[in-house]
N, C-alpha and C positions, 0 to 999 in steps of 0.2 A: 641575516637576515630573515622572517618568513613571506614569500612569495606575496602580490595578494592578488588575489584572481577578481577578473574585471565583468562581472554580471547581465545578460541582461534579463529578466522578468518578461513572458508573455503570456496574455491572457492575467487578469486582477481579480477576478471570486476571489477564489480559492491564493491564488496567486499575491496576494498585494499582504497576506502570512509567511511566505515564501521570501517578499521583497522585506522586512521587519522580520524575519529572522538572521537572512544576511547584515544587515545594517548589524545586527545585536552581534557581531564576527567581526568587527569595523577589521581587526587586523593580519583578515584571513579576504576578508571579500570588498570587494567596493560593486556596486548597486549601478551602471554608468547609463539603463536603458530600461522604458518601460515600454510597451507595446498594448495594446489594444484596443478595436476599433471603435470603443464606447468612448470617446474625446471626452469628457465630461468627465467619466471613470479614471484617465489613464495623467489625467493632469489633475485633476484631487488627490493618486496616491501618487505620483511624484511631489504634490509640494507639501504632502505629508512627509513624507519620506527624504528631501530631500535631491532626490534624483535629477539629475541635472538633462535627461534625451525622451521626449517622449512621440510615440510612430505609433501608427494608426496601423499599418502591411508587416505582416512578421517578415517574408519579402525582403523589405529593406533594412527588418532588423540581423536578418541568418549573413547580411549583405557588408556590416559592418567589420570593419578590418581589426581595430581595435577594442577585440573581446572573446576573454575567457573560455566563458556557458553561457550555452540557450539556456532556460529552466522554462519547461516549457507547459501548462497551466490554464490551457485552451479547452474548451468544451470535447471530451473526449472520442467521434470520429474525426480529428483532428491529430492528434498525437502520434500516428500513425507518420502521414507526410511527414510534418511538424519536425520530428526527432526526427527523423532520416534525410529533410534540406537541412539541416544545424548539419551533422554528421556530414554531409557532401562538402559543407562548408568547412568544413573544417573547427568546431567549436565542440569541445567535452557539451556532454549534453543532463540533462535534472527533469526529469522526466513524475508528473504528479501519477494516481495511480486512476483507473484503471492505464498500465503500459498502455497499448495496442488494443483493437480486439479481436482478436485470435491467434488462437497459436501458429496458424502461419509466416501472418506479421510476425508475435516475439522473432520467431525465425531466422528469417528474416531482420530484421535487424540489428540479429544479434551479428552476427552475415556480414553487416555493412560495417557493426562497429568494430568487429575484429580488422575488416581492410580500411576503415576510416584511420589505422592508427588514433583513434579519441577511447573516450571513457564515456558509456552513458548510465546515472546510477537511478533508477527507480525509488519516488518516493514508500517510503514505512515509517513513519516515523515513528508509530503506537512502537515500535520497536522498539525505542529507545525513554525506556522510562527505566525510575531505581528499582520498583515491583519484578516486575520482568526479570530486570536482567538479572536481579540478585535470583530468580528463580532459574535464568539462564546459568551464571557461575555457580549451584548447585548440582544442578544435571554436569554439566561440566569435568567436576569436582570427582563424581562419582557417586551424593552424597545419595539423588535421592533416589535410586534402585529405577528397577523396573518399571514399568509406565503399565499403568491398569487401564486406568476411566482419566478424561476431561468431557466435561460441559462448559459448552456455552448458550451467554445467552445476550443476546441483541434486540433491546424493547425501546425502542426509542420513539418518536412521534413526531411524522411530516405533512403538512393538511396542503392546501388547492394552493396556499399564496406560498409558498415552496416550491413549485411545480411550478406556478407565475412569476415566478421571478425570473426563470429562466428557463426559457421557451422549450429549453434541449433536454431538458429532464422529462422524464419519466416515458420516450421515445426509443422507440429500437433502435432508429437509423439515424441516433444522434449521442444518445446516452450509453449505449449499444444495452445497457444493462438493466439488475435495478436495483433491487438492497442487498441483493448474492454479490455485485458487479460493485458495488457504489457502496454500500457498507457494510455491510456483513464480512466485505470482503479485508480488514485491517483486524480485527479477531480470529480473523485464521487465518492469517500471517503468524498469527502472533504465538498456535499452536504449533504448525510447522515446523517454526524456531527453536519451539522450544524440545520437545516431542520427534520431529522430524519428519519424515516425506508419508502422504498416501495410499493403498493401496489399492482401497475403493470407496463406489461413494453410492449412498441410495438418496434422492432427496426428490419432498413435493413441493413446489409452491404455487401463490397465489396470490391475486389481487382481488381484495378483500379493502380497503382502507380506501384509495380512488382512484377514480376514473379516470386512469393511466395505463401507458400499453404495458408497459415490463410491472415486474410480480414487485407484491410488499410486504408478504410475507414469507418466508419458506421453513423448512425441518429439514434435516441433514445428519444419515448416517455415517457413520467410516470407520472402517480399516485403518488403522498405520501403518504400516510400511512393520511394522517387529513386535505387529500382529494384535496391537491393545487398541480399544475405540474410544473414539470422541460420536459425542450426538451437538447440535447446534440448531439455533432454534431464533429466528429475526423476526419480528417484525416491525411495523414505521407506525401502528397504529396505539398504542401502550401507553395512556395517559399520566403516570411516572416515570422516568424514563432513566434505564441502569442499562450498565453494561456489564456481564460478571463472569468470569473465565474461573474452575477452578478443577484445579489439577488434581490426582491419585496418584501415588505411584506408591512401592514397596513401603519408602520411609520415611517421607513423609507428604502430607494433603499442601497445595497451596494454592489460597484463593484471591483472587484482586480484588481492589477496591471496589464497591456498582458502582463511581462515575459513571456518568454515561457515555465522553467523550474524552477519557484520561485516566483507563483502569492499566495501566500501562504504569502509572505514577503509584509512590508509598500513598497510607498502608497498604501491602498484603499482609494478611494474614498465613504463618505455618504453623504448623502443627506435626507437631514428626511421633512417632511411630513407640520410639520408649524413648528413655531416658539418657540411652547413650545415644542414641539418635542425634538429640537437640545437640550432647556433647563435641558430636562432627561435624554436625553445620553451626555451633558458632567457630570452634578451629578456622572451618574454612573459607568464614566471612571479616575476617581478620584482615584478608591480606583483598577485603573484595571492592571495588570503588567501582560506580557506575559510570563515571564519567558522564558528561554532558547529556542534555533531555530536548528531549521533544524534536521540532523540524532541525534548531541548533544543535542537536546533539546531532544527528545522521550529515548537516553538512557541515561540521566542523570536522567529520573521519572522514569527507570524502574530500573536504581541500588535505586532508595527512595523507589519501591513498594517490593523489595523483602528485601531491611533493615524492612521496618514498617508494612509487609505481608497486605500489599492494594493491589486495584483491580491496574492492568496495565497500564499503559497509549495506549494501544490498547491494543485487545482481541483476539483472537479464535474469539466469536461472532463476531466484528467486521468484522476480515476476513474473515468469511463465510457470513456473511452479503453484503461483497461485490462479493465474490465469485457468493452466487444466483442471485444479476442481470449480473451478464457476466452469467453467467446459461441459466438463461429466455430470454439474448436478444440472444442469439446463437440458443436459440430453437421458439421462435420466427419468427428471423430471414428464419429458416430453416424449417418453418409450414406456415408462412404467418399470423400466430393466434397471438391477444396474449395474457402474462400468467400475471394471475395471483401469487401475495406474500403473504405468504411463499411459497417454495420446500419443502417438506420432502417425506420418500423414498418413496413416490409410485414413481412416478415422473418418464417420462421415460430418463431425462435426469440427473437424482439423481447421479446412478455411474459413469453418461462420460458427459462432456457435448460436446466431437471429433464430426466432423459433423457423421451420422448415419454410414455412407458408408465406415465411417474408425475403428470403434468398438472401444473401449475401450485400457487403455493405458496396452502396455507390461507388 
């Protein structure tokens, strides 16, 4: 019989979706508690999903003995402290993006995970969709050939109501970043999941849409480690919302569906370079199985990894790669100079990517 893991979810904004996803996997998980300082919201989520316990303080949550996993969905500036406390309390951890607020904190959390004997999984649910997984499968089989260029468009709409609904949004000290950190990070993770690491970054950022501290428009020019190129354009000021990724390989071109929040799902358009390549693609896809998708897909794979001791579906190293790109982009936008990766402890933004005038996080 599969062991059910007992889970508590802290932070019930996006955390409510996490609760829903655990509940979709009743043979794997049991949500035993939810935690949020907003008592009305906590009671509402607990009632909707039949969660037996409601708490207001994270400290009380991690003190629970009968608990296997703490799922951290609190505002970004709390992630490092909350994930650390949960690991120290002997719990496995699932943590929403952004994992933490600096590369220094990523590295400290990786060391803490190693010492704790527990596992920590960052959330990148966009990886788990049949369209994207199909391309990953073809690349892994060698069918795609050399990568040439990827173009990414993230054109979403966010107004003052969005920022007013959560006062921590739009502020460097609490959200820790803008569109690069909070919105485009998923598409950029999809890029590296398919193509591999980034070698260098040139970026421009601007705050054009709303009167907030953080950036809401960005453009990036990337050189990948294999010598191929990628571009990304992102805004929160588009009246028609889309997310589109177009991968140009030697033997095929792959384009996502343009739905703004589910580009990883089918339909994807695959255009082969020749009839012979079309035959290769068809043969390679005969045994393709995308597995479960979206949040439930990642959480089901998390359970399997814990049960077998295998690698997590998303690792701290994956989150570090995403935050390394963010760090490089902010540094380039501030200095006007391209940034080479990887970024080590000697880099001026290693301890914090916040604008220099603002200093490190309290």
